C-alpha positions in Angstrom: 98.6 88.8 91.7 97.6 85.9 94.0 94.3 84.1 93.4 92.9 85.0 96.9 93.5 88.7 96.2 91.9 88.4 92.8 88.9 86.8 94.5 88.7 89.6 97.1 88.9 92.2 94.4 86.1 90.5 92.5 84.0 90.3 95.7 84.7 94.1 96.3 83.5 94.8 92.8 80.3 92.7 93.3 79.5 94.4 96.6 80.1 97.8 95.1 77.8 96.9 92.2 75.1 95.9 94.7 75.5 99.2 96.5 75.1 101.3 93.4 72.6 99.3 91.3 69.3 97.5 91.5 70.7 93.9 91.1 68.3 91.7 92.9 70.8 89.1 94.1 74.4 88.8 95.3 74.8 85.8 93.0 74.0 87.9 89.9 76.4 90.6 90.9 79.1 88.1 91.8 78.8 86.4 88.5 79.0 89.8 86.7 82.1 90.8 88.6 83.8 87.4 87.9 83.4 87.9 84.2 84.5 91.5 83.7 83.5 91.5 80.1 82.4 88.9 77.6 84.6 86.1 78.9 86.0 85.0 82.3 89.3 86.2 83.4 92.1 83.8 82.6 93.4 83.8 86.3 89.9 83.1 87.6 89.8 79.3 88.1 86.9 77.6 89.8 88.4 77.7 93.3 89.1 81.4 93.0 85.6 82.1 91.7 84.1 80.0 94.5 86.1 81.9 97.1 84.9 85.2 95.7 81.3 84.1 95.5 81.5 82.8 99.1 82.8 86.2 100.3 80.0 88.1 98.6 77.3 85.7 99.9 78.8 85.7 103.4 79.1 89.4 103.5 75.6 90.0 102.4 74.2 87.4 104.8 76.0 89.0 107.7 75.9 92.6 106.6 74.0 94.0 109.6 76.6 92.5 112.0 79.5 93.5 109.7 78.2 97.1 109.3 77.6 97.4 113.1 81.2 96.3 113.8 82.5 98.9 111.3 80.5 101.7 112.7 81.5 100.8 116.3 85.2 100.8 115.3 85.0 103.9 113.1 84.5 106.6 115.7 82.7 109.7 114.4 82.2 108.0 111.0 78.7 106.8 110.0 78.7 104.1 107.3 76.8 106.3 104.9 79.6 108.9 105.1 82.2 106.5 104.0 83.2 106.3 100.3 81.6 103.2 98.6 84.9 101.6 97.8 86.3 101.9 101.3 83.0 100.8 102.8 83.1 97.6 100.7 86.8 96.9 101.3 86.0 97.1 105.0 83.0 94.8 104.6 85.0 92.1 102.7 87.8 92.2 105.3 85.5 92.3 108.3 83.6 89.3 106.9 86.8 87.4 106.8 88.0 88.6 110.3 84.7 87.7 112.0 83.4 84.7 109.9 86.4 83.0 108.3 88.6 81.6 111.0 91.0 79.9 108.6 92.5 83.2 107.5 94.7 85.1 110.0 93.5 88.7 110.7 97.0 90.1 109.8 96.8 88.5 106.3 93.2 89.9 105.9 94.3 93.4 106.9 97.4 93.3 104.7 95.3 92.3 101.7 92.7 95.0 102.4 95.5 97.6 102.5 96.9 96.5 99.2 93.4 96.5 97.6 92.8 100.0 99.0 96.0 101.1 97.3 94.8 99.8 94.0 91.2 101.0 94.1 91.4 104.1 96.3 94.3 106.1 97.7 97.3 105.8 99.9 95.6 108.1 102.5 92.7 105.7 102.7 95.0 102.9 103.8 95.4 104.5 107.2 91.6 104.7 107.7 91.2 101.1 106.6 94.1 99.8 108.7 92.9 101.6 111.8 89.3 100.3 111.6 90.4 96.7 110.8 93.0 96.6 113.5 90.4 97.6 116.1 87.9 95.0 114.8 90.6 92.3 114.7 91.7 93.1 118.3 88.1 92.9 119.4 87.6 89.6 117.6 90.8 88.2 119.2 89.7 89.3 122.7 86.3 87.7 122.1 88.1 84.4 121.3 87.3 84.2 117.6 89.3 81.2 116.4 92.0 81.6 113.9 92.1 85.3 113.9 95.2 86.0 116.0 97.4 88.9 114.9 
């Protein structure tokens, strides 16, 4: 597994933890997800951990805008009705699409689909792909740099 995917998976787990618990800060949840036990994961080098922590912090800082984009793209689906895993996969990916111009949207969407396969179901990949594609197309038409499909 690539380091960026590992970072995204760790960010997903931190965001999930923040949704289901009373952790006061995204930093605390990010650190817990990075460790996954008593010692850090061997593949989790400093750069990977920093990328994961940046995703968590950026997603939390921009969560209102991210959630609004998801709800706008997910016709007939309120955010509260979405499964927690899918909701947080979407949040991670939408954060990158809207706020991380150095990563192409196509790569972000492909990663989100692979993470969905791992943490959810094959059926959910269609849901995730449809929403992210719509958001990416909107970002591209709004001139978001670096996010061309």
